[in-house]
C-alpha positions in Angstrom: 23.9 7.6 3.0 25.2 5.1 0.5 25.4 1.4 -0.6 26.7 -1.3 -2.7 24.3 -4.1 -3.8 24.9 -7.4 -6.3 21.9 -8.5 -8.1 22.1 -10.2 -11.3 25.9 -10.5 -10.8 26.1 -6.7 -11.3 27.3 -4.2 -8.3 25.1 -0.9 -8.2 26.2 2.0 -5.9 22.6 3.5 -4.8 21.2 6.1 -2.6 17.7 7.1 -1.4 15.7 8.4 -3.8 17.4 7.2 -6.4 16.6 5.1 -9.7 17.9 2.0 -10.9 17.3 -0.4 -13.8 18.1 -3.9 -13.0 17.8 -7.2 -15.0 14.2 -8.8 -14.7 13.8 -10.7 -11.1 10.7 -12.9 -10.6 8.8 -10.6 -8.5 5.2 -11.3 -6.2 2.6 -9.0 -7.1 4.0 -6.6 -4.3 4.8 -2.6 -5.0 8.0 -3.5 -2.3 10.8 -5.3 -3.1 14.0 -5.9 -0.9 17.2 -7.3 -1.7 19.6 -8.5 0.6 22.7 -9.1 -1.0 24.2 -5.5 0.2 28.4 -5.3 0.0 28.9 -2.0 1.3 27.0 0.4 3.4 28.3 4.0 4.0 26.9 6.2 6.7 28.7 9.4 7.8 32.6 8.5 8.1 31.5 5.0 9.1 32.2 1.8 6.9 30.5 -1.1 6.9 32.1 -3.4 4.4 30.8 -7.6 4.6 32.6 -10.4 3.5 30.7 -11.0 0.9 27.7 -10.2 2.3 26.6 -7.4 5.5 24.9 -9.5 7.7 21.3 -7.9 8.6 21.5 -5.0 5.9 18.7 -4.5 2.7 18.2 -2.0 0.7 14.2 -1.8 0.2 12.8 -0.3 -3.3 9.4 0.3 -4.7 8.7 -0.6 -8.2 8.1 1.4 -11.0 7.9 -0.8 -14.0 9.6 -3.7 -16.0 10.8 -2.1 -18.8 13.0 -3.2 -22.4 16.5 -2.1 -22.8 17.8 -0.3 -25.6 18.2 -3.3 -28.7 22.3 -4.1 -28.7 23.2 -5.8 -32.1 25.9 -8.7 -32.4 26.9 -9.1 -36.4 29.3 -11.6 -37.2 30.6 -11.8 -40.9 33.4 -13.8 -42.7 35.2 -12.7 -45.3 35.3 -14.1 -49.0 32.4 -16.7 -47.2 29.5 -15.1 -48.2 29.2 -15.2 -44.4 27.3 -12.5 -42.2 24.4 -13.0 -39.4 22.7 -9.9 -37.6 21.5 -10.8 -34.0 19.8 -7.9 -32.1 19.1 -8.5 -27.9 16.9 -6.3 -25.9 17.2 -7.0 -22.5 13.9 -7.1 -19.8 14.7 -5.1 -16.7 13.2 -3.9 -13.9 13.0 -0.1 -13.1 13.4 0.9 -9.3 13.0 3.5 -6.9 15.5 3.0 -3.9 13.0 3.7 -0.5 15.6 2.8 2.1 19.2 1.4 3.4 18.9 -0.2 6.5 21.4 -2.0 8.8 20.8 -4.0 11.5 23.8 -3.7 14.5 24.3 -6.9 15.8 
């Protein structure tokens, strides 16, 4: 069984016990996080597809911590202008472990 979820304008294919890195969300001091933007759930031979989201479907995750992603470097250069600019960026991420995928029929 797996699901395709959307968070932070990105889509992730997740299954039970997967560990994923998503863009940081505002989380109140809890260890559990429910993601409700589920696009697709595949279980056995049946596939449930939302338009755009499945109603009543949630993915429950456990918060493992906040980390920072790898550094990305943007370098701008203009020839013969003595102009260059180097900028680094590190994204704040949440590390999550998928506990369950739930679909309420109805």
